[in-house]
N, C-alpha and C positions, 0 to 999 in steps of 0.2 A: 537321459538325453545328452547331458554333458557333466563332466567332473573337472572343474577348473583347477583343482589341485594338480592336475597333470600338465597344465599349461604354464611354462615358466614365466611368461609375460603377465598373464592374468593373476597367477598366484602371487607374483611379486607385488603387483598393485594391491592385492588384497592384504598382504602382509604389511605393506607400507601404510595402508589406511588403518589397519589394526594398531600398529605401533604409534601412529599419530594420535589416535584416540586415547591410547593408554598413557602417552606422554602428557596429554592435556589433563589426565586424571592424577598422575603421579608426580609430575614436575621435574624429573631429571632422567637422563638417558640410561645411566647404569641400572636404576630401578626398573625403568621401562623394559629394558632388554631382559632382565631377570623375570619380569612379569610375563614376557612373551612365552616363557617356558612354564612357569608355575601358576600364573594367573594373577590378575591385578588385585583381586580380593585378598589373596594370601599376603601379597606385598603390603597392602594397606593395613592389614592386621598387624604385620611385623612393625610397620611404622608407628602404629598406635601403641603397641606394647612396649617398644623400645624408645619411643619418643625421639625418633631420628629419621633422617632421609639419607643417611650415609650407608652406601651399599656394603662397605667393609664391615660395619657394625652389624648390619642385618645378616650377612653371611656367617659371621663368627658367633653371634649370640641368639639369633632367633631359633627357637626350638618348637618343632611341630612334626608329627608323623609324615605329613605330606611334603615337608621341606627337608629333604635328605641330600645324599651325596650328589646326585645328578643335578638337582635344582640349585644347590649351593655352588656348584662348579660351572653352571651354565654361563654366567657372565665372564668369569676368568677364562673359560675356554674360548669365548668370543674374542677376548683380547689377545689370546694366544694365536688364534687364526688370523686376526688382523695384523699382528706383528709379523707372522710368517709371510703373509701376502705383501706387506710393505717392504720386506727384506728378501724377496724371492730370489734375487741373484745370489745371495749368501747361502740359501738352503737348497735350491734346485734349478737355478737358472731362470731366465725370463720366460714368462708364459706367452704362448702364441694364442692370442685371443681371436675368436671368430669375429668376422665382420657383423655389424648389427643387421638384423633381419629387416629387409625393405618390404613394407606392406602398407596397405590401407585397410580401412574397416568398412564392411558392408553390413547394413542392418535392415532386414526386410520389414516392410510395412504391414505384412500379414504373414500368417503361417504358410511356409513354402516348402516344396520338395527340392532340397538343395542340389542333388545330382541332376535333376531335370533342368534346373536353371543353369548349372555349370556346363551342361552339354551344349546349351544354346550359345554359349560364349567361348566354347573350346577350352574350358578350364577342367583339367583332369582331376580325378579323385585323389590320386597320390599327392598332388600339390596341396589340395584342401586338407588332406589328412596330416601332412607334415607341418603345415602352418597352423593347424587347429587340433593339437593333441588331446584337447578336452572333449571333443565331440565323439559321441558313441558311434560304433560301426553301423547301428540302425539308422542314424541320421545320415551318415556318409554314403550308405548304399540306397537310401530312400525308403526304408521300411517305416520310418517315422519322419514327420515333418519338422522343420526348424521353426521354432516359435517366433512370432513377431517381436522385434526389438532385440533379438540376440545379436551380439557383435561377432562377426566372422572375419577373420584376417584373410585377405586375398592379395595377390600381387598388385603392384602399382597399376593404376588405370583400370583395373578390373571391377572396382566397386561401381562405377557409373554404368558399365556394361551389364552387370548383374541387375542393377536397379531398373534399367531399361527392359531387360529380359523379363523381370518380374511383372512389369506393367503390361507386357505383350502376351503373357501366358493366357491360355484359353480360359474362358469364363466357365466352361463345363468341367473344370478340374475337380477331383474328389474333394469332399468337404474337408476343410482344414482341421488339423489337430487342435484341440483346445488345451490350454495350459493354465496352470495356477502357479504364481510365484510365491513360494513359501515365505512366511514372516517368522520373526523370532518366536520360538515356542511351539510352532506348528508340528503336528505329526500327521501321518497318513490317516489315522483315525479321526482327528479333528477336522481335517480337510474333507474327508468323506461325509462327515456329519453336516458341515456347512454347505457342501455342494449337493447334498441329497443323493449320494451314490453309494452302492454297496462297498463296505470296507474291503472285503476279499477281492473284489474286482480291481480296486485302486491299488491294492498290494501287488496283484498279479501283473498289471501292465507297467508298473514302475519298478518292480523287483525289490520292494522295500517292505519292512515289517510295520504293522499297524501302529505300534507304540514307539517307533524309532524317531528320535528327535531329528529335525531337519535344520540344516543351516539356512539362515535368512538368504533369500535370493535363489534357492534351489528351484528349478523348473519341475513341476509335477504335472504329468500328463493326465488329463481328464478323459474318461471313456467317451467314444463316439456313441451316438444314439442307438446304432445297431448293436453295439456291445451291450448297452443297457437293456435293450429288448431281449437279448439272449439270456441275460442274467436275472430278469425279473418276470420270466414266464409270460411274456406278452404285454406286460405293463411297462411302458416307456416312461422313465422318470425324467422330467425336464432338468436341464442343467442351467443354473442361473446365469 
């Protein structure tokens, strides 16, 4: 449905939240930035073994197979990049920064067909695609519905128009797609078990493997009842 790693705005928010949480755990920014690459658990282990919170001592003295050249140099490379940016005139001239994206956020109250709504307010697919690089082509062309609560970036003043269009949509629209929001530690197999649906069907409609670990917050599509009917030889399994 969406891969927010592809969206520079949402992925930046996610990275900032992650860094904030690791800073609360580790207590200083050099260690936090190093942990962003190698993991907070490994940095905590280094702090315990070396009895220090000094990043230089950790880089020089911590020995572990998982903490090698790339991990040791991650924080120094960050400092190098920061130095170059702050001295850009010396190295390559002033950067021509793009103007900030002007947008507002629309969040549907129920599962909706995004292109159907967009058509009602003259919002073209290309604009939606450019502003929301995380959204899959299936959502953008209407093969799959957008789940309730998902945040879609739209041009200024379009959010209210879309909300009004959502309210005015026909009551006889197709049954909305049902979604499950993954929690930490979830897999397709565990979701299939708790939702009482076939694992193979859940794999197929989401394009994921049964034992693949899911990131918290991932939207997982649950099968429609007609899909269940086709995959249970006439026995329709209720979705909780």
